[in-house]
GUKOL-297064 format. One line per field, with one value per residue (C-alpha): residue number from 1; residue in three letters; x, y, z. Coordinates in Angstrom, 1 decimal. Layout:
! residues N
pos (NUM_...)
code (ALA_...)
c1 (X_...)
c2 (Y_...)
c3 (Z_...)
! end
This chain:
! residues 617
pos (1_2_3_4_5_6_7_8_9_10_11_12_13_14_15_16_17_18_19_20_21_22_23_24_25_26_27_28_29_30_31_32_33_34_35_36_37_38_39_40_41_42_43_44_45_46_47_48_49_50_51_52_53_54_55_56_57_58_59_60_61_62_63_64_65_66_67_68_69_70_71_72_73_74_75_76_77_78_79_80_81_82_83_84_85_86_87_88_89_90_91_92_93_94_95_96_97_98_99_100_101_102_103_104_105_106_107_108_109_110_111_112_113_114_115_116_117_118_119_120_121_122_123_124_125_126_127_128_129_130_131_132_133_134_135_136_137_138_139_140_141_142_143_144_145_146_147_148_149_150_151_152_153_154_155_156_157_158_159_160_161_162_163_164_165_166_167_168_169_170_171_172_173_174_175_176_177_178_179_180_181_182_183_184_185_186_187_188_189_190_191_192_193_194_195_196_197_198_199_200_201_202_203_204_205_206_207_208_209_210_211_212_213_214_215_216_217_218_219_220_221_222_223_224_225_226_227_228_229_230_231_232_233_234_235_236_237_238_239_240_241_242_243_244_245_246_247_248_249_250_251_252_253_254_255_256_257_258_259_260_261_262_263_264_265_266_267_268_269_270_271_272_273_274_275_276_277_278_279_280_281_282_283_284_285_286_287_288_289_290_291_292_293_294_295_296_297_298_299_300_301_302_303_304_305_306_307_308_309_310_311_312_313_314_315_316_317_318_319_320_321_322_323_324_325_326_327_328_329_330_331_332_333_334_335_336_337_338_339_340_341_342_343_344_345_346_347_348_349_350_351_352_353_354_355_356_357_358_359_360_361_362_363_364_365_366_367_368_369_370_371_372_373_374_375_376_377_378_379_380_381_382_383_384_385_386_387_388_389_390_391_392_393_394_395_396_397_398_399_400_401_402_403_404_405_406_407_408_409_410_411_412_413_414_415_416_417_418_419_420_421_422_423_424_425_426_427_428_429_430_431_432_433_434_435_436_437_438_439_440_441_442_443_444_445_446_447_448_449_450_451_452_453_454_455_456_457_458_459_460_461_462_463_464_465_466_467_468_469_470_471_472_473_474_475_476_477_478_479_480_481_482_483_484_485_486_487_488_489_490_491_492_493_494_495_496_497_498_499_500_501_502_503_504_505_506_507_508_509_510_511_512_513_514_515_516_517_518_519_520_521_522_523_524_525_526_527_528_529_530_531_532_533_534_535_536_537_538_539_540_541_542_543_544_545_546_547_548_549_550_551_552_553_554_555_556_557_558_559_560_561_562_563_564_565_566_567_568_569_570_571_572_573_574_575_576_577_578_579_580_581_582_583_584_585_586_587_588_589_590_591_592_593_594_595_596_597_598_599_600_601_602_603_604_605_606_607_608_609_610_611_612_613_614_615_616_617)
code (MET_ALA_GLY_ARG_ILE_ALA_GLN_THR_PHE_ILE_ASP_ASP_LEU_LEU_ASP_ARG_LEU_ASP_ILE_VAL_ASP_VAL_ILE_ASP_ARG_ARG_VAL_LYS_LEU_LYS_LYS_SER_GLY_LYS_ASN_TYR_SER_ALA_ARG_CYS_PRO_PHE_HIS_ASP_GLU_LYS_THR_PRO_SER_PHE_SER_VAL_ASN_PRO_ASP_LYS_GLN_PHE_TYR_TYR_CYS_PHE_GLY_CYS_GLY_ALA_GLY_GLY_ASN_ALA_ILE_GLY_PHE_VAL_MET_ASP_TYR_GLU_ASN_ILE_ASP_PHE_PRO_GLN_ALA_VAL_GLU_THR_LEU_ALA_SER_HIS_ALA_GLY_LEU_GLN_VAL_VAL_ARG_GLU_GLN_LEU_THR_GLN_HIS_GLU_GLN_GLN_ARG_GLU_GLU_LYS_ARG_SER_GLY_LEU_TYR_PRO_ILE_LEU_GLU_GLN_ALA_SER_ARG_PHE_PHE_GLN_SER_GLN_LEU_ARG_ARG_HIS_PRO_ALA_ALA_GLY_GLN_ALA_VAL_ALA_TYR_LEU_LYS_GLY_ARG_GLY_LEU_THR_GLY_VAL_ILE_ALA_GLN_ARG_TYR_GLY_LEU_GLY_PHE_ALA_PRO_PRO_GLY_TRP_ASP_ASN_LEU_ILE_SER_ALA_LEU_ALA_GLY_PRO_GLU_ASP_SER_ASP_GLU_TYR_GLU_GLU_GLN_LEU_GLN_LEU_LEU_LEU_GLN_ALA_GLY_LEU_ILE_ILE_GLU_ASN_ASP_GLN_GLY_ARG_ARG_TYR_ASP_ARG_PHE_ARG_ASN_ARG_ILE_VAL_TYR_PRO_ILE_ARG_ASP_GLN_ARG_GLY_ARG_VAL_ILE_ALA_PHE_GLY_GLY_ARG_VAL_LEU_GLY_ASP_ASP_LYS_PRO_LYS_TYR_LEU_ASN_SER_PRO_GLU_THR_ASP_VAL_PHE_HIS_LYS_GLY_ARG_GLU_LEU_TYR_GLY_LEU_PHE_GLU_ALA_ARG_LYS_SER_GLY_ARG_ASP_LEU_ASN_LYS_LEU_VAL_VAL_VAL_GLU_GLY_TYR_MET_ASP_VAL_ILE_ALA_LEU_ALA_GLN_HIS_ASP_ILE_PRO_PHE_ALA_THR_ALA_THR_LEU_GLY_THR_ALA_THR_SER_GLU_GLN_HIS_LEU_ASP_ARG_ILE_TYR_ARG_ILE_CYS_PRO_GLU_VAL_VAL_PHE_CYS_PHE_ASP_GLY_ASP_GLU_ALA_GLY_ARG_LYS_ALA_ALA_PHE_ARG_ALA_LEU_GLU_ALA_THR_LEU_PRO_THR_LEU_THR_ASP_GLY_ARG_GLU_ALA_ARG_PHE_LEU_PHE_LEU_PRO_GLU_GLY_GLU_ASP_PRO_ASP_THR_ILE_VAL_ARG_GLY_MET_GLY_THR_ASP_HIS_PHE_LEU_ASN_LEU_ILE_ASP_HIS_GLY_THR_PRO_MET_GLU_GLU_PHE_LEU_PHE_ASP_THR_LEU_GLY_GLN_ASP_LEU_ASP_LEU_THR_ALA_PRO_ALA_GLY_ARG_ALA_ARG_LEU_ALA_GLN_ALA_ALA_LEU_PRO_MET_MET_ALA_LEU_ILE_PRO_PRO_GLY_ILE_TYR_LYS_GLN_LEU_VAL_PHE_GLN_ALA_LEU_ALA_GLU_ARG_THR_GLY_MET_ALA_VAL_GLY_ASP_LEU_LYS_THR_LEU_VAL_ASP_THR_LEU_PRO_VAL_TYR_GLN_PRO_ALA_PRO_PRO_PRO_ILE_THR_GLY_GLY_GLU_PRO_GLU_LEU_GLN_PRO_ARG_GLN_ARG_GLU_PRO_LEU_PRO_VAL_VAL_GLU_THR_LYS_LYS_PRO_THR_ALA_PHE_ARG_ASN_LEU_THR_GLU_SER_ALA_ILE_ARG_MET_LEU_LEU_HIS_HIS_PRO_GLU_SER_VAL_ARG_SER_LEU_SER_ASP_SER_ASP_PRO_LEU_HIS_GLY_ILE_ASP_ASP_PRO_ASP_VAL_MET_PHE_LEU_ARG_GLU_ILE_ILE_ALA_LEU_LEU_GLN_LYS_ARG_PRO_ASP_SER_ASN_THR_ALA_THR_LEU_LEU_GLY_TYR_TRP_HIS_GLY_THR_PRO_GLN_GLY_GLU_LEU_LEU_ASN_ARG_LEU_SER_GLY_GLN_GLU_ASN_LEU_LEU_PRO_LYS_ASP_GLY_VAL_GLY_SER_GLU_PHE_SER_ASP_LEU_VAL_ARG_HIS_LEU_GLY_GLN_LEU_PRO_GLU_ARG_GLN_ASP_GLN_ALA_ALA_GLN_VAL_ASP_LYS_MET_LYS_ASP_PRO_TYR_TYR_ALA_ASP_LEU_SER_GLU_ASP_GLU_LYS_LEU_LYS_ILE_LYS_LEU_ASP_PHE_GLN_ARG_ARG_LEU_GLN_LEU_LYS_ALA_ARG_LYS)
c1 (32.6_29.1_29.5_26.3_23.2_22.8_20.7_19.8_18.8_16.5_15.1_14.1_12.9_10.6_9.2_8.6_6.8_3.2_3.0_-0.7_0.2_3.1_1.3_-2.1_-0.1_0.2_-2.8_-5.9_-6.8_-9.8_-10.6_-11.3_-11.6_-8.4_-6.4_-6.4_-7.1_-6.9_-6.7_-2.9_-0.5_1.5_-0.9_-4.0_-7.3_-10.5_-11.6_-9.0_-6.6_-4.2_-4.1_-1.8_-1.6_-1.3_-0.3_2.6_3.6_3.3_1.5_1.1_-1.1_-3.0_-3.3_0.3_2.1_4.1_4.8_7.2_7.5_7.0_10.7_9.9_6.8_8.2_10.9_8.6_6.3_8.7_11.1_14.1_16.6_16.8_19.5_16.8_13.8_15.0_16.7_13.1_11.3_13.6_13.0_9.6_10.4_12.6_15.6_19.2_20.2_23.1_25.6_28.2_31.7_33.0_35.6_38.5_37.4_33.7_34.6_36.8_34.1_31.3_34.0_34.2_30.6_30.0_32.2_31.2_27.7_28.9_31.2_28.7_26.2_29.0_29.8_25.6_25.9_28.9_27.3_24.2_26.0_28.0_24.4_23.6_27.6_29.9_30.2_30.2_27.0_24.7_24.9_23.1_20.8_19.5_19.3_17.0_14.9_14.7_13.1_10.8_12.0_11.9_13.7_11.5_11.5_15.4_15.8_13.2_15.7_19.1_20.0_23.3_26.6_29.7_32.6_34.8_38.5_40.2_40.1_37.4_35.6_39.1_39.8_36.8_36.5_39.9_41.2_44.7_47.4_49.4_46.8_46.8_43.3_43.9_44.8_42.3_39.4_40.8_40.4_36.9_35.9_38.2_35.7_32.7_33.1_33.7_37.4_39.6_42.8_44.7_47.7_50.4_48.5_47.0_43.8_41.0_37.2_34.7_32.2_33.5_31.2_27.5_24.7_24.8_22.0_22.1_20.8_19.1_18.4_15.3_16.3_16.8_21.2_23.0_24.6_25.7_25.3_24.4_25.6_24.6_27.4_27.1_29.3_30.6_32.4_31.6_30.0_26.5_25.2_27.8_26.6_29.0_30.4_29.2_30.2_30.1_27.0_25.7_24.6_22.8_20.6_18.6_18.4_15.8_16.3_13.3_11.8_12.7_11.3_8.3_7.6_8.1_5.3_2.9_0.3_-0.8_1.1_-1.2_1.3_4.4_6.0_9.4_10.9_14.3_16.5_16.7_15.2_11.7_11.3_12.0_9.7_6.4_7.2_7.5_4.1_2.4_3.3_5.8_5.0_7.7_11.0_14.1_16.8_20.4_22.3_20.7_17.6_14.6_15.6_13.1_15.0_13.5_9.7_9.9_10.9_8.1_5.7_6.2_5.4_2.2_0.4_0.8_3.9_3.5_6.6_7.3_9.2_9.9_7.2_10.0_11.9_14.4_11.9_10.0_12.6_13.7_10.4_10.0_13.1_11.1_8.0_10.5_11.8_8.0_6.1_7.7_6.4_3.4_1.1_-2.5_-3.1_-0.5_-0.3_1.9_1.1_3.3_2.6_4.7_5.0_5.2_8.4_10.4_8.5_9.6_7.3_9.1_7.5_4.3_3.4_4.8_2.8_0.0_-0.5_-1.0_-4.5_-3.1_-0.3_-2.2_-5.0_-2.4_-0.7_-4.3_-5.1_-1.7_-1.6_-2.2_0.8_-1.0_-2.0_2.0_2.8_0.6_0.7_4.2_5.0_1.6_2.9_4.2_1.8_-1.9_-3.7_-7.0_-4.9_-4.9_-1.1_-0.9_-2.5_-0.7_3.1_1.2_0.1_4.0_5.7_3.2_3.0_6.8_7.1_3.4_4.7_6.7_3.9_3.4_0.2_-3.2_-6.0_-4.1_-2.6_-5.6_-7.2_-3.9_-4.2_-8.2_-7.2_-4.6_-7.8_-9.9_-7.0_-6.2_-9.7_-8.2_-9.4_-7.7_-7.5_-5.4_-3.0_-2.0_-1.2_0.6_3.1_4.4_5.5_7.5_11.2_11.5_11.5_15.2_15.6_17.6_21.2_21.4_24.1_27.6_28.7_32.5_33.1_31.1_27.9_26.2_23.0_21.6_18.5_16.5_18.6_18.0_19.1_18.9_22.1_23.0_21.0_22.4_22.0_18.9_18.0_16.7_14.3_15.8_14.2_13.2_11.9_7.7_8.7_11.3_8.8_6.0_8.2_9.3_6.4_5.5_8.5_7.3_4.1_4.8_8.2_7.5_7.4_11.1_10.8_9.3_12.8_14.8_18.4_19.9_19.9_17.8_19.0_23.1_24.9_22.1_23.9_20.9_20.4_16.6_17.4_20.6_18.1_15.5_18.4_19.8_16.3_16.3_19.9_18.4_15.4_16.8_19.3_16.7_13.7_11.7_11.7_9.0_7.7_8.6_12.0_12.3_11.3_13.7_17.1_16.8_15.5_16.8_18.0_16.6_15.6_13.8_12.2_10.8_10.1_7.5_5.8_5.0_3.7_0.7_0.4_-1.2_-4.4_-2.4_-1.3_-3.1_-5.1_-4.0_-1.0_1.9_4.9_3.7_3.6_6.6_8.9_7.1_7.9_11.6_11.7_11.0_13.1_15.6_15.2_14.1_17.9_18.0_14.8_16.0_19.0_16.6_14.4_17.5_18.4_15.2_15.2_18.5_17.2_14.4_16.9_17.0_21.5_20.4_20.1_23.4_24.9_26.9_25.2_28.1_27.5_23.5_24.3_26.1_23.5_20.9_22.8_23.5_19.9_19.3_21.9_20.8_16.9_17.9_20.4_17.2_14.7_17.6_17.1)
c2 (-51.3_-49.9_-46.1_-44.9_-44.1_-40.7_-38.4_-37.3_-40.9_-41.0_-37.3_-38.8_-42.1_-40.5_-38.4_-41.5_-43.1_-42.5_-43.4_-44.4_-47.2_-48.2_-48.3_-49.6_-53.0_-53.2_-52.5_-51.7_-47.7_-46.1_-42.6_-39.9_-36.8_-35.3_-37.6_-41.6_-43.4_-47.4_-48.9_-48.4_-51.3_-50.4_-50.6_-51.9_-49.8_-49.9_-46.5_-45.5_-43.0_-43.7_-41.3_-40.7_-37.7_-37.8_-34.4_-34.1_-37.8_-38.9_-40.8_-39.9_-42.2_-39.5_-43.0_-43.6_-41.2_-43.2_-41.2_-40.9_-41.2_-44.3_-45.2_-45.1_-47.1_-49.9_-49.4_-50.0_-52.5_-54.8_-54.2_-53.7_-51.0_-47.8_-49.5_-52.7_-50.1_-48.1_-51.4_-53.1_-49.2_-48.7_-52.3_-51.9_-48.2_-50.1_-48.2_-49.1_-48.0_-44.8_-44.9_-42.1_-43.0_-43.3_-41.7_-43.7_-43.1_-43.8_-47.2_-48.1_-47.2_-49.3_-52.3_-52.1_-52.1_-54.8_-57.0_-56.5_-58.2_-61.5_-61.7_-60.4_-63.5_-66.0_-64.9_-65.2_-68.7_-69.4_-68.3_-70.3_-73.8_-73.0_-72.4_-76.0_-77.8_-76.0_-78.1_-74.3_-73.7_-75.4_-72.4_-70.2_-72.9_-72.9_-69.1_-69.3_-72.0_-70.2_-67.4_-69.4_-69.3_-72.4_-73.6_-72.0_-68.2_-68.8_-69.8_-67.0_-64.4_-66.0_-66.3_-67.7_-68.1_-66.9_-69.1_-68.5_-67.7_-65.1_-66.2_-68.6_-66.3_-65.5_-69.2_-70.0_-66.9_-66.1_-69.4_-70.8_-67.7_-68.6_-68.6_-66.1_-64.7_-64.7_-61.0_-60.0_-61.6_-60.3_-56.8_-57.4_-58.6_-55.2_-53.5_-55.2_-54.8_-58.3_-58.3_-55.7_-54.7_-53.4_-51.1_-54.0_-55.0_-58.1_-59.2_-61.4_-61.6_-59.1_-61.4_-63.9_-66.3_-64.4_-64.9_-63.7_-61.5_-60.7_-56.8_-56.8_-54.2_-53.6_-56.2_-58.7_-58.7_-58.5_-55.3_-56.1_-57.8_-57.7_-60.1_-60.5_-62.3_-65.4_-64.7_-62.0_-60.0_-56.7_-54.8_-57.3_-56.5_-55.1_-53.9_-54.0_-50.1_-48.0_-49.2_-48.5_-50.8_-49.8_-46.9_-47.3_-43.8_-45.6_-49.3_-50.8_-54.1_-56.7_-54.0_-56.6_-59.8_-58.0_-56.5_-60.5_-61.8_-62.1_-59.6_-56.3_-54.0_-51.3_-50.6_-51.1_-51.5_-49.9_-51.9_-51.1_-54.7_-57.9_-60.2_-58.2_-57.7_-61.8_-62.5_-60.6_-62.7_-65.8_-64.7_-63.9_-60.4_-60.3_-56.4_-55.1_-53.4_-52.0_-48.7_-50.0_-48.1_-44.5_-42.8_-42.5_-40.2_-38.3_-41.2_-44.2_-42.4_-41.7_-45.2_-46.6_-44.1_-45.5_-48.8_-48.4_-45.2_-45.8_-46.4_-47.4_-47.0_-49.3_-47.9_-48.7_-46.6_-45.5_-41.9_-43.1_-44.7_-41.4_-39.9_-41.9_-41.7_-37.6_-38.2_-40.0_-37.6_-34.9_-36.6_-37.9_-34.5_-33.3_-36.6_-36.8_-35.9_-36.0_-39.7_-41.0_-41.9_-42.1_-43.6_-44.3_-47.7_-47.7_-51.2_-51.5_-51.7_-54.5_-55.8_-56.0_-57.1_-60.4_-61.0_-59.2_-61.5_-64.7_-64.3_-62.4_-63.8_-62.2_-60.8_-58.9_-57.2_-56.7_-54.9_-52.8_-51.7_-50.5_-48.7_-46.7_-43.3_-40.9_-38.7_-35.2_-37.0_-37.8_-34.4_-32.6_-34.7_-34.7_-31.1_-30.4_-32.8_-30.2_-27.8_-26.8_-26.6_-25.5_-22.2_-19.8_-19.7_-23.2_-23.4_-20.8_-22.2_-25.4_-23.4_-21.7_-25.1_-27.3_-24.5_-24.3_-28.3_-28.1_-25.9_-28.5_-31.0_-30.1_-28.2_-30.3_-31.8_-33.4_-30.6_-28.2_-31.1_-31.0_-27.2_-28.0_-30.5_-28.3_-25.4_-27.5_-28.1_-24.3_-22.8_-20.5_-20.0_-22.0_-18.5_-17.3_-20.3_-20.1_-16.3_-17.0_-19.3_-16.8_-15.0_-17.8_-19.0_-22.1_-25.5_-26.6_-30.3_-30.9_-32.2_-36.0_-36.9_-37.3_-40.8_-42.5_-44.0_-46.1_-46.4_-50.0_-51.3_-52.6_-55.0_-52.4_-48.9_-46.8_-43.4_-42.9_-42.7_-40.0_-39.3_-40.3_-38.0_-36.7_-33.3_-30.7_-28.4_-24.8_-21.1_-21.8_-24.8_-24.0_-21.5_-23.2_-26.0_-23.9_-22.8_-25.8_-27.0_-24.5_-24.9_-29.1_-28.7_-25.3_-25.6_-22.4_-20.6_-20.0_-17.6_-15.2_-14.5_-12.0_-12.5_-11.4_-14.2_-12.9_-16.3_-16.0_-16.2_-17.8_-21.2_-23.1_-26.4_-26.3_-22.9_-24.6_-27.3_-24.9_-23.3_-25.9_-26.9_-23.5_-23.8_-27.0_-25.3_-22.4_-24.6_-27.1_-24.8_-27.8_-30.0_-31.3_-32.6_-36.0_-35.0_-33.3_-36.6_-38.9_-36.1_-36.5_-39.8_-41.9_-39.2_-37.3_-34.1_-36.7_-38.6_-34.5_-34.0_-37.6_-35.6_-32.7_-34.6_-35.2_-31.5_-29.7_-28.5_-26.5_-23.8_-21.3_-21.8_-18.7_-16.5_-18.9_-17.8_-14.3_-15.9_-17.4_-14.8_-12.6_-15.9_-16.4_-12.4_-12.6_-15.7_-13.8_-10.8_-13.4_-13.2_-9.4_-9.7_-12.6_-10.2_-7.5_-9.3_-10.7_-6.9_-6.5_-9.2_-8.8_-5.0_-7.2_-9.6_-9.3_-9.4_-5.8_-4.0_-5.3_-3.3_0.1_3.3_3.1_-0.7_0.1_2.7_0.8_-1.5_1.0_2.8_-0.8_-1.3_2.3_1.6_-2.2_-0.1_3.1_0.4_-1.5_1.5_3.0_-0.9)
c3 (-32.4_-33.3_-32.0_-30.4_-33.0_-34.4_-33.1_-37.0_-37.8_-34.6_-36.0_-39.2_-37.6_-35.6_-38.4_-40.5_-37.9_-36.7_-33.2_-33.6_-35.9_-33.7_-30.6_-32.2_-33.4_-29.8_-27.6_-29.6_-29.6_-30.2_-31.5_-28.7_-30.2_-31.4_-29.8_-29.1_-26.0_-24.7_-21.3_-20.4_-20.8_-17.9_-15.2_-14.6_-15.0_-15.9_-17.2_-20.6_-19.0_-21.8_-24.3_-27.9_-29.5_-33.4_-33.9_-31.5_-31.7_-28.0_-25.6_-21.8_-19.3_-17.0_-14.3_-14.3_-15.5_-18.3_-21.7_-24.2_-28.2_-30.1_-29.2_-25.4_-25.7_-27.3_-24.9_-21.8_-23.5_-25.0_-21.9_-24.3_-24.0_-26.3_-29.1_-29.5_-29.7_-32.4_-34.2_-34.4_-35.3_-38.0_-39.5_-39.7_-41.5_-43.6_-42.8_-41.7_-38.4_-38.9_-35.7_-35.4_-34.7_-31.1_-29.6_-28.4_-25.0_-25.6_-27.2_-24.2_-21.8_-23.9_-24.4_-20.1_-20.0_-22.3_-20.6_-17.2_-17.8_-18.1_-15.5_-13.2_-14.6_-14.1_-10.8_-9.9_-11.2_-9.7_-5.9_-6.6_-7.3_-4.0_-2.1_-3.5_-3.0_-1.1_2.4_4.2_3.0_5.4_7.9_4.7_3.7_7.5_8.2_4.6_5.8_9.3_7.4_5.9_2.5_-0.1_-3.1_-5.1_-3.8_-3.4_-7.1_-8.0_-6.4_-7.3_-3.9_-3.9_-1.0_-1.0_1.0_3.2_2.0_-0.1_-3.5_-4.4_-6.8_-8.5_-8.7_-10.8_-13.2_-13.7_-14.1_-13.7_-12.8_-16.0_-18.4_-21.2_-19.7_-16.1_-15.8_-17.8_-16.2_-12.7_-14.6_-15.0_-11.7_-10.2_-12.5_-11.8_-7.6_-7.6_-5.9_-4.1_-4.4_-1.7_-1.1_-1.2_-4.7_-3.3_-5.0_-2.8_-3.5_-2.1_-0.9_1.7_4.1_3.2_1.5_-1.8_-3.4_-7.0_-7.9_-11.4_-13.9_-15.2_-17.8_-15.7_-16.2_-13.1_-12.3_-8.4_-5.4_-1.8_0.6_4.1_6.4_8.5_10.9_12.9_10.5_9.9_8.3_8.6_5.1_2.4_-1.0_-4.4_-4.8_-7.8_-11.0_-15.2_-15.0_-11.2_-9.6_-6.3_-6.5_-9.8_-9.1_-6.8_-5.6_-6.4_-8.9_-12.2_-10.1_-9.4_-13.0_-14.0_-11.3_-14.0_-11.8_-12.8_-10.7_-9.4_-6.6_-5.6_-1.8_-0.4_2.3_4.2_2.7_1.0_2.9_3.2_-0.3_-0.7_2.4_1.0_-1.9_-0.5_1.2_-2.2_-2.1_-5.0_-5.7_-2.8_-3.9_-1.9_-2.1_-2.1_0.5_-0.1_0.8_-1.8_-4.6_-7.7_-9.8_-7.8_-8.0_-11.7_-12.2_-10.0_-11.4_-14.4_-13.5_-11.2_-10.0_-6.4_-3.8_-0.4_2.0_4.7_7.6_11.7_13.5_15.6_15.4_13.0_10.8_10.2_10.0_7.0_5.9_5.7_3.4_1.3_1.4_0.4_-2.7_-3.9_-4.1_-7.0_-9.0_-7.9_-10.8_-11.0_-10.9_-8.4_-5.1_-2.1_1.1_4.7_6.7_9.9_12.1_15.4_17.2_17.1_13.8_10.2_6.8_7.2_11.1_10.3_7.1_9.0_12.2_11.0_7.3_3.5_3.9_7.4_5.6_2.2_4.8_6.2_3.1_1.7_4.6_4.8_6.1_2.9_1.9_2.9_5.9_7.3_5.9_8.3_11.3_11.0_10.9_13.3_15.9_18.5_17.4_19.4_16.4_18.7_18.7_15.4_16.1_16.0_13.1_11.0_12.1_10.6_7.2_7.5_7.7_5.0_2.0_1.1_0.6_-1.4_-3.5_-4.9_-5.7_-10.1_-10.9_-11.0_-9.6_-6.5_-5.8_-5.6_-3.3_-1.0_-0.6_0.3_2.8_4.8_4.5_6.4_9.2_9.6_9.0_5.9_2.7_-0.1_-2.4_0.8_1.3_-2.5_-2.0_1.2_-1.0_-2.7_0.4_1.7_1.1_-1.0_0.2_1.4_2.1_5.2_3.9_4.3_7.2_6.5_6.7_6.6_3.4_1.5_2.6_3.4_3.0_6.5_7.1_9.0_8.0_11.1_9.7_5.7_3.9_1.6_-1.6_-5.0_-8.2_-6.5_-7.8_-5.1_-5.9_-6.6_-6.3_-10.1_-10.6_-10.8_-13.1_-15.1_-15.4_-16.4_-19.3_-20.2_-20.5_-23.2_-25.0_-25.2_-26.4_-28.4_-29.5_-31.9_-29.0_-28.5_-32.1_-29.3_-27.6_-28.5_-29.1_-26.0_-23.1_-20.2_-18.4_-18.9_-16.0_-13.8_-12.1_-11.0_-12.7_-13.6_-15.4_-17.2_-18.5_-19.6_-21.5_-22.8_-24.6_-26.0_-27.8_-29.6_-30.6_-31.8_-33.4_-35.1_-35.2_-36.9_-33.9_-32.0_-28.8_-30.5_-30.9_-27.5_-25.7_-27.6_-27.5_-23.5_-23.2_-20.2_-18.5_-15.5_-17.6_-19.8_-16.7_-16.6_-19.6_-19.7_-16.9_-18.5_-21.3_-19.5_-18.7_-21.7_-20.1_-18.3_-20.9_-21.9_-25.1_-26.6_-26.8_-25.6_-27.1_-25.4_-22.1_-22.8_-23.4_-20.5_-18.3_-19.4_-18.6_-15.1_-14.4_-15.9_-12.8_-10.4_-9.0_-7.9_-6.7_-4.5_-3.5_-2.5_-0.7_1.7_1.7_3.4_5.5_6.4_8.0_9.4_11.3_15.3_14.2_12.5_15.8_17.1_14.0_14.5_12.9_10.0_9.6_9.0_6.8_4.5_4.1_3.4_1.3_-0.8_-0.9_-2.3_-4.8_-6.5_-6.3_-8.3_-10.9_-11.4_-12.4_-14.8_-16.4)
! end
């Protein structure tokens, strides 16, 4: 089996390509100063905000946040995966793709993945055929018709039916037990999450007597299923488990269908369940999507914002719905670069998108979407709901609660406008608010609720489920993002560092990523912006680099190298400063007054010792 494409080949390919030529063959570019511009091909816009930088060989859209190198552009534009994009561009450049030899473990994993897509597609066709033909499918058909669905929409979303019984899917896809392929097919079904093996070794279908909803990836491949029970079995809604091709924290139900709807997407609506997505599509609102048993994550948001500039979260208006909305807000804040927008739509109690669009019509629901609550308004209203904002103390508490969350928003015009909005609510000056940010602790989202066993999707999920693979903000994030931004646009800045590693020993994911970039640039000093974007393409780190690629205007015009080395040195000192601040806080705490004189003296001496050590350095 062919191995992964060699990184050296990818670097060589990017060196030979001209991103202007690659994009201009697909989207007509126009010279605009030192760069080239066009109307963005990834979202609907009237004024060009799509920019291509020929010097650094990357593109960025200031409207929707899409960005990357030539390979990333071809992937998104032609809706193909990374190897296909490399093959396409290599063919154009007259190169033969060079691949590395896979290790035995990697080869086994690739063989497993490649075998899962066909078996999942076969399962999808089986479920669809059962919805049309199985004698017990009448109840499923009646349910779907009762929800107002037509055969056209059911076919578009690939709806199916898992018949009652223990081994219908096994019999259909594994074949006779005495066949040569039987055990091999059973293993594929197990790996795809389609069947279950109990402690006694008995195997049976995971989905039984359920309406089945295929879950597709961005290429339209079936990667998992969701099932709604028709009887009284529990749980009411069931998802496939995590597999080698299905990761709940990354995927969004209905996203593929939304992109294939033939509409220019300028927004996506995030709803709470399968039927909400499908019911809205039935009423000519095909741009809805839903998470899959997890709270909204930064990975979800990065994927949405690569497609369109606005997301509208649609939740119940009750307390549980607003808690879920606040979790979505926490995930959204770090992704809100200029040109991106988030709104929140809360539905009346007892209503959902399905009932509203069927009862009030498409235009009414579209109007609700267009008048959703802006992010900053929802943030300030939520934090200030129990405060007396007519009193100075109440306004001060609002600022104290809001500022650490606002610090998560990437630098830019949008962040400035949010500060102005808070200034209007509190009566404080914008400059004073920005100064106050540095004195407040870093915001940490509340931990998700602990749940027992596998999280299952509910049609109207009342309590948000654990976030999967979401990077939480850290005390280092703003500083590390500034440093990474400098390296991304000025890789030569790494030469300003001394031989020592001031970041060594800092156990923080943001700092560790910065150290990875520094190590790569020191090892390969000829790397450029396009190289860095390509090296981490398809990873959460790559999404961060794409976002930072559009923030060159935030960098100083001169002295970037010197500022970078100062910033890294400051980062290296931050743990010690935090430790000292914690000691000061400890002495301010009311608990301190209850300590014995010996305990107080010990804390003071420890603090003084730390200050003396710092002075010697």
